[in-house]
KETOR-581521 format. One line per field, with one value per residue (C-alpha): z, x, y; residue number from 1; residue in one letter. Coordinates in pm, 1 decimal, padded with zeros to 6 digits. Example, Ala and Ser with C-alpha at 12.3 -4.5 7.8 and 13.67 -1.06 7.14 Angstrom:
<sevexs>
c3 c(00780.0 | 00714.0)
c1 c(01230.0 | 01367.0)
c2 c(-00450.0 | -00106.0)
pos c(1 | 2)
code c(A | S)
</sevexs>
This chain:
<sevexs>
c3 c(09141.3 | 08960.5 | 08772.8 | 09095.4 | 09241.4 | 08933.3 | 08946.0 | 09317.5 | 09257.4 | 08973.4 | 09187.2 | 09478.2 | 09256.4 | 09123.0 | 09475.2 | 09581.7 | 09276.2 | 09349.8 | 09711.6 | 09598.6 | 09342.3 | 09057.8 | 08854.2 | 08571.3 | 08400.5 | 08110.8 | 08328.7 | 08299.4 | 07945.1 | 07670.2 | 07551.8 | 07216.4 | 07240.7 | 06981.2 | 06773.0 | 06574.7 | 06569.2 | 06327.7 | 06016.6 | 06050.0 | 05760.8 | 05836.2 | 06058.5 | 06085.1 | 06224.7 | 06554.3 | 06869.4 | 07223.8 | 07469.9 | 07777.0 | 08131.5 | 08254.7 | 07967.7 | 08047.3 | 07786.5 | 07901.9 | 07586.3 | 07212.3 | 06964.8 | 06598.8 | 06410.0 | 06217.5 | 06130.7 | 06180.7 | 06508.2 | 06651.7 | 06774.9 | 06824.0 | 07124.4 | 07376.5 | 07617.4 | 07916.2 | 07857.5 | 08003.5 | 08347.4 | 08302.3 | 08295.6 | 07970.5 | 07940.5 | 07600.4 | 07279.9 | 07106.5 | 06725.3 | 06474.2 | 06638.6 | 06683.4 | 06958.4 | 07284.4 | 07408.9 | 07117.9 | 07179.2 | 07126.4 | 07206.8 | 06850.2 | 06872.1 | 07184.9 | 07149.8 | 07441.7 | 07483.6 | 07465.2 | 07510.0 | 07566.7 | 07368.8 | 07522.7 | 07365.8 | 07556.8 | 07631.4 | 07777.3 | 08152.9 | 08346.6 | 08453.6 | 08160.7 | 07816.2 | 07603.4 | 07363.1 | 07439.7 | 07196.5 | 07245.4 | 07033.0 | 07173.8 | 07044.7 | 07015.0 | 07143.4 | 06805.0 | 06452.0 | 06313.6 | 06006.5 | 05778.7 | 05470.4 | 05622.8 | 05875.5 | 05661.0 | 05973.4 | 06053.0 | 05841.5 | 05924.1 | 05862.1 | 05666.0 | 05853.3 | 05695.6 | 05524.8 | 05595.9 | 05819.3 | 05733.4 | 05807.5 | 05844.1 | 05745.8 | 06002.0 | 05995.7 | 05796.7 | 05904.7 | 06042.5 | 06232.1 | 06568.8 | 06705.3 | 07041.9 | 07252.7 | 07505.4 | 07638.0 | 07452.1 | 07736.5 | 08034.0 | 08304.7 | 08083.2 | 08020.2 | 07785.2 | 07453.7 | 07373.6 | 07008.1 | 06841.5 | 06806.5 | 06548.2 | 06516.0 | 06285.4 | 06439.9 | 06287.2 | 06306.5 | 06522.1 | 06439.4 | 06662.1 | 06773.2 | 06861.4 | 07044.7 | 07248.0 | 07349.9 | 07452.7 | 07665.0 | 07840.5 | 07641.2 | 07786.3 | 07591.1 | 07340.2 | 07137.8 | 06856.3 | 06886.4 | 06678.4 | 06819.4 | 06695.8 | 06826.2 | 07170.8 | 07081.4 | 06867.1 | 06821.6 | 07042.6 | 06902.6 | 07078.9 | 07278.8 | 07642.4 | 07902.2 | 07778.4 | 07411.9 | 07472.8 | 07219.1 | 06938.4 | 06598.5 | 06452.8 | 06085.6 | 05812.5 | 05441.2 | 05546.6 | 05743.4 | 06123.1 | 06189.6 | 06559.4 | 06876.9 | 07136.8 | 07424.5 | 07655.0 | 07700.5 | 07956.2 | 08314.9 | 08201.7 | 08117.3 | 07800.3 | 07804.6 | 07474.3 | 07341.1 | 07586.6 | 07506.8 | 07211.6 | 07245.3 | 07204.5 | 06998.2 | 06961.3 | 06609.7 | 06462.7 | 06175.2 | 06421.4 | 06547.0 | 06217.7 | 06247.0 | 06595.9 | 06475.9 | 06160.6 | 06357.5 | 06597.1 | 06318.0 | 06128.5 | 06419.9 | 06599.4 | 06924.9 | 07154.4 | 07087.7 | 07404.8)
c1 c(08285.1 | 08601.5 | 08396.8 | 08269.1 | 08620.1 | 08762.5 | 08488.7 | 08563.3 | 08938.4 | 08878.5 | 08643.3 | 08888.7 | 09177.6 | 08969.1 | 08861.4 | 09227.5 | 09309.6 | 09018.6 | 09129.1 | 09475.1 | 09334.3 | 09512.2 | 09205.9 | 09089.4 | 08752.8 | 08901.6 | 09058.7 | 08754.6 | 08734.7 | 08882.6 | 09220.7 | 09344.4 | 09687.2 | 09950.7 | 09699.6 | 09707.9 | 09469.0 | 09181.7 | 09153.7 | 08887.8 | 08667.9 | 08702.6 | 08476.9 | 08199.1 | 07973.4 | 08169.8 | 07971.9 | 08081.1 | 07833.7 | 07833.4 | 07706.1 | 07675.2 | 07894.4 | 08175.0 | 08281.7 | 08203.6 | 08190.5 | 08224.1 | 07946.1 | 07856.2 | 07558.4 | 07368.9 | 07046.4 | 06906.5 | 06748.8 | 06997.3 | 07355.9 | 07505.3 | 07727.9 | 07810.5 | 07536.2 | 07772.1 | 07786.8 | 07432.8 | 07597.3 | 07759.3 | 07410.8 | 07457.1 | 07244.9 | 07348.0 | 07539.8 | 07774.9 | 07792.0 | 07968.4 | 08304.4 | 08632.1 | 08739.1 | 08547.5 | 08653.2 | 08458.8 | 08099.3 | 07806.5 | 07437.9 | 07358.5 | 07605.0 | 07444.3 | 07152.9 | 06949.3 | 06896.2 | 06528.5 | 06567.7 | 06842.4 | 06773.4 | 07006.7 | 07013.4 | 06750.8 | 07006.6 | 07266.5 | 07324.4 | 07502.2 | 07849.6 | 07879.5 | 08015.9 | 07799.8 | 07551.9 | 07727.6 | 07532.0 | 07292.3 | 07109.5 | 07046.6 | 06735.4 | 06810.0 | 06566.5 | 06571.9 | 06659.5 | 07002.8 | 06957.8 | 07208.7 | 07143.5 | 07237.1 | 07500.5 | 07798.1 | 07993.4 | 07776.6 | 07738.9 | 07602.1 | 07787.0 | 07618.2 | 07578.3 | 07679.2 | 07388.1 | 07500.8 | 07726.0 | 08090.3 | 08386.1 | 08707.0 | 09039.7 | 09317.5 | 09557.9 | 09316.6 | 09376.6 | 09079.6 | 09066.3 | 08923.4 | 08870.0 | 08805.4 | 08879.7 | 09156.1 | 09497.4 | 09766.4 | 09897.2 | 09753.2 | 09651.0 | 09781.7 | 09616.7 | 09321.4 | 09327.4 | 09026.3 | 09083.3 | 08958.4 | 09234.5 | 09240.1 | 09458.2 | 09491.1 | 09446.6 | 09483.6 | 09206.1 | 09297.1 | 09178.4 | 08883.8 | 09023.6 | 09356.9 | 09174.0 | 08972.5 | 09291.6 | 09460.3 | 09153.8 | 09189.4 | 08900.8 | 08655.2 | 08328.5 | 08357.1 | 08036.1 | 07934.1 | 08255.8 | 08555.8 | 08909.2 | 09147.1 | 09454.0 | 09613.6 | 09805.9 | 10119.7 | 10093.8 | 10128.9 | 09802.2 | 09469.0 | 09183.2 | 09152.4 | 08886.4 | 08632.4 | 08681.1 | 08390.8 | 08110.7 | 08327.5 | 08333.3 | 08581.8 | 08575.2 | 08680.3 | 08627.4 | 08436.3 | 08182.1 | 08136.7 | 08177.6 | 08264.2 | 08183.5 | 08460.4 | 08365.1 | 08654.3 | 09025.0 | 09225.1 | 09173.8 | 09164.7 | 09535.8 | 09635.7 | 10006.7 | 10013.9 | 10092.7 | 09906.4 | 09575.6 | 09344.6 | 09090.4 | 08732.6 | 08457.8 | 08087.5 | 08026.8 | 07766.1 | 07680.3 | 07547.8 | 07276.8 | 07139.9 | 06773.0 | 06746.1 | 06910.2 | 06697.4 | 06376.8 | 06457.6 | 06568.1 | 06246.9 | 06000.3 | 06200.8 | 06123.5 | 06322.3 | 06257.2 | 06234.6)
c2 c(11437.2 | 11543.1 | 11801.8 | 11958.7 | 11954.2 | 12124.9 | 12389.1 | 12442.2 | 12477.0 | 12721.2 | 12933.6 | 12915.7 | 13030.8 | 13319.3 | 13421.2 | 13435.3 | 13646.8 | 13878.9 | 13922.6 | 14023.7 | 14263.4 | 14085.4 | 14010.0 | 14230.0 | 14210.5 | 14019.0 | 13750.3 | 13525.4 | 13404.2 | 13205.2 | 13101.0 | 12979.5 | 12822.1 | 12924.7 | 13121.2 | 13445.7 | 13739.4 | 13674.9 | 13894.3 | 14161.0 | 14050.1 | 13678.1 | 13466.1 | 13722.1 | 13449.2 | 13435.4 | 13513.1 | 13591.9 | 13438.2 | 13662.5 | 13697.6 | 14058.2 | 14178.3 | 13932.9 | 13676.0 | 13320.0 | 13105.9 | 13121.2 | 13052.1 | 13094.9 | 13233.1 | 12962.6 | 13151.6 | 13501.1 | 13380.8 | 13130.6 | 13105.2 | 12758.4 | 12685.4 | 12409.7 | 12295.4 | 12314.3 | 12692.4 | 12706.8 | 12659.7 | 13001.4 | 13161.6 | 13353.3 | 13667.5 | 13803.6 | 13736.0 | 13979.9 | 13966.9 | 14187.1 | 14253.8 | 14067.1 | 14308.1 | 14271.4 | 14614.9 | 14764.7 | 14656.8 | 14891.4 | 14831.2 | 14728.8 | 14439.5 | 14293.0 | 14051.0 | 13919.7 | 13545.5 | 13454.3 | 13078.0 | 12825.3 | 12507.3 | 12248.7 | 11904.7 | 11699.7 | 11423.8 | 11661.9 | 11635.3 | 11907.3 | 11796.6 | 11555.9 | 11630.8 | 11401.3 | 11571.1 | 11899.5 | 12116.7 | 12407.5 | 12663.0 | 13010.6 | 13186.0 | 13556.0 | 13817.0 | 13989.3 | 13886.4 | 13959.8 | 14179.4 | 14018.1 | 14230.0 | 14565.1 | 14471.6 | 14386.9 | 14298.5 | 13993.2 | 13681.5 | 13341.5 | 13017.6 | 12739.3 | 12411.6 | 12078.9 | 11902.2 | 11546.4 | 11338.6 | 11396.1 | 11169.3 | 11364.5 | 11210.0 | 11190.9 | 11491.2 | 11706.5 | 12066.2 | 12260.1 | 12588.5 | 12689.5 | 13039.9 | 13204.6 | 13509.7 | 13517.5 | 13432.0 | 13247.5 | 13031.9 | 12845.3 | 13094.3 | 13372.0 | 13705.8 | 13710.9 | 13883.0 | 14097.6 | 14017.1 | 13701.9 | 13440.1 | 13160.2 | 12852.0 | 12548.2 | 12204.3 | 11855.5 | 11595.3 | 11294.3 | 10943.1 | 10843.6 | 10505.2 | 10665.6 | 10943.7 | 10695.6 | 10511.9 | 10836.5 | 10915.1 | 10573.8 | 10428.5 | 10677.7 | 10649.2 | 10931.6 | 10940.8 | 11177.3 | 11376.2 | 11483.7 | 11493.7 | 11764.1 | 11945.1 | 11931.5 | 11612.3 | 11592.7 | 11971.0 | 12276.2 | 12412.1 | 12380.1 | 12525.9 | 12627.4 | 12708.0 | 12960.4 | 12872.3 | 12631.9 | 12665.1 | 12799.4 | 12625.7 | 12379.9 | 12482.1 | 12237.5 | 12317.2 | 12632.0 | 12424.2 | 12430.0 | 12056.7 | 12068.2 | 12264.6 | 12315.2 | 12083.0 | 11984.6 | 11922.7 | 11724.3 | 11846.5 | 12210.6 | 12191.7 | 12374.0 | 12290.8 | 12105.0 | 11857.0 | 11633.4 | 11457.9 | 11544.3 | 11823.5 | 11701.7 | 11867.2 | 11784.5 | 11646.2 | 11883.9 | 11650.3 | 11388.1 | 11626.1 | 11762.5 | 11647.8 | 11804.4 | 12128.0 | 12158.7 | 12106.7 | 12393.2 | 12628.7 | 12557.9 | 12579.9 | 12852.7 | 12672.5 | 12443.4 | 12076.7 | 11870.1)
pos c(1 | 2 | 3 | 4 | 5 | 6 | 7 | 8 | 9 | 10 | 11 | 12 | 13 | 14 | 15 | 16 | 17 | 18 | 19 | 20 | 21 | 22 | 23 | 24 | 25 | 26 | 27 | 28 | 29 | 30 | 31 | 32 | 33 | 34 | 35 | 36 | 37 | 38 | 39 | 40 | 41 | 42 | 43 | 44 | 45 | 46 | 47 | 48 | 49 | 50 | 51 | 52 | 53 | 54 | 55 | 56 | 57 | 58 | 59 | 60 | 61 | 62 | 63 | 64 | 65 | 66 | 67 | 68 | 69 | 70 | 71 | 72 | 73 | 74 | 75 | 76 | 77 | 78 | 79 | 80 | 81 | 82 | 83 | 84 | 85 | 86 | 87 | 88 | 89 | 90 | 91 | 92 | 93 | 94 | 95 | 96 | 97 | 98 | 99 | 100 | 101 | 102 | 103 | 104 | 105 | 106 | 107 | 108 | 109 | 110 | 111 | 112 | 113 | 114 | 115 | 116 | 117 | 118 | 119 | 120 | 121 | 122 | 123 | 124 | 125 | 126 | 127 | 128 | 129 | 130 | 131 | 132 | 133 | 134 | 135 | 136 | 137 | 138 | 139 | 140 | 141 | 142 | 143 | 144 | 145 | 146 | 147 | 148 | 149 | 150 | 151 | 152 | 153 | 154 | 155 | 156 | 157 | 158 | 159 | 160 | 161 | 162 | 163 | 164 | 165 | 166 | 167 | 168 | 169 | 170 | 171 | 172 | 173 | 174 | 175 | 176 | 177 | 178 | 179 | 180 | 181 | 182 | 183 | 184 | 185 | 186 | 187 | 188 | 189 | 190 | 191 | 192 | 193 | 194 | 195 | 196 | 197 | 198 | 199 | 200 | 201 | 202 | 203 | 204 | 205 | 206 | 207 | 208 | 209 | 210 | 211 | 212 | 213 | 214 | 215 | 216 | 217 | 218 | 219 | 220 | 221 | 222 | 223 | 224 | 225 | 226 | 227 | 228 | 229 | 230 | 231 | 232 | 233 | 234 | 235 | 236 | 237 | 238 | 239 | 240 | 241 | 242 | 243 | 244 | 245 | 246 | 247 | 248 | 249 | 250 | 251 | 252 | 253 | 254 | 255 | 256 | 257 | 258 | 259 | 260 | 261 | 262 | 263 | 264)
code c(X | X | X | X | X | X | X | X | X | X | X | X | X | X | X | X | X | X | X | X | X | X | X | X | X | X | X | X | X | X | X | X | X | X | X | X | X | X | X | X | X | X | X | X | X | X | X | X | X | X | X | X | X | X | X | X | X | X | X | X | X | X | X | X | X | X | X | X | X | X | X | X | X | X | X | X | X | X | X | X | X | X | X | X | X | X | X | X | X | X | X | X | X | X | X | X | X | X | X | X | X | X | X | X | X | X | X | X | X | X | X | X | X | X | X | X | X | X | X | X | X | X | X | X | X | X | X | X | X | X | X | X | X | X | X | X | X | X | X | X | X | X | X | X | X | X | X | X | X | X | X | X | X | X | X | X | X | X | X | X | X | X | X | X | X | X | X | X | X | X | X | X | X | X | X | X | X | X | X | X | X | X | X | X | X | X | X | X | X | X | X | X | X | X | X | X | X | X | X | X | X | X | X | X | X | X | X | X | X | X | X | X | X | X | X | X | X | X | X | X | X | X | X | X | X | X | X | X | X | X | X | X | X | X | X | X | X | X | X | X | X | X | X | X | X | X | X | X | X | X | X | X | X | X | X | X | X | X | X | X | X | X | X | X)
</sevexs>
């Protein structure tokens, strides 16, 4: 499949880099295109989903037990979540939370991007009262229809250009909402279900590989989860970036947050 081929090419490229000693620990990770460094006291719900202390995906804290991210991030075998810092070179033991369970949406299939939503149950509760550096973000309570061109923001760790060097500091950028019918046309009428399109088209702003799982925030609510872009190319403008629409999965989310167990 194209997905497998892309994965192969990515691994091949990284192997070549490793052989030539040009790869640093931060080379695997996320990129926000045309962003700025996030303010220290802003977005304290942001999570770095990691494997062996390396950033793999973004995420966001939605309760004292759970971080929300994209289901395709499960393929990266995440082992821990970092909360409470915007700078990934400054992580102490207290900021690192183990992952007890990965609750992928039951209709998600690996290699596909439909139902691309997952909740990570943390191995210990986040003490929100004492740790002023960590806050959770309130989920929407109902389905929300976003107007075309509404500006939202998306955040992630990493480089600021395709195949560029990653930033260890959290980057944030504003992206406009793209009309769903227009988005579907631009994606050659690919079946895009339960998603939001924003950025990457008609603007130089957008997401890139490794930003997956981070939140699309509109009116202070996390309405989308970074899911995919066009063929891993981040040279915008090209085709709209696609986000999972959080508001379409609310009953499933609420059930897990209440029972504190994965719902199959």
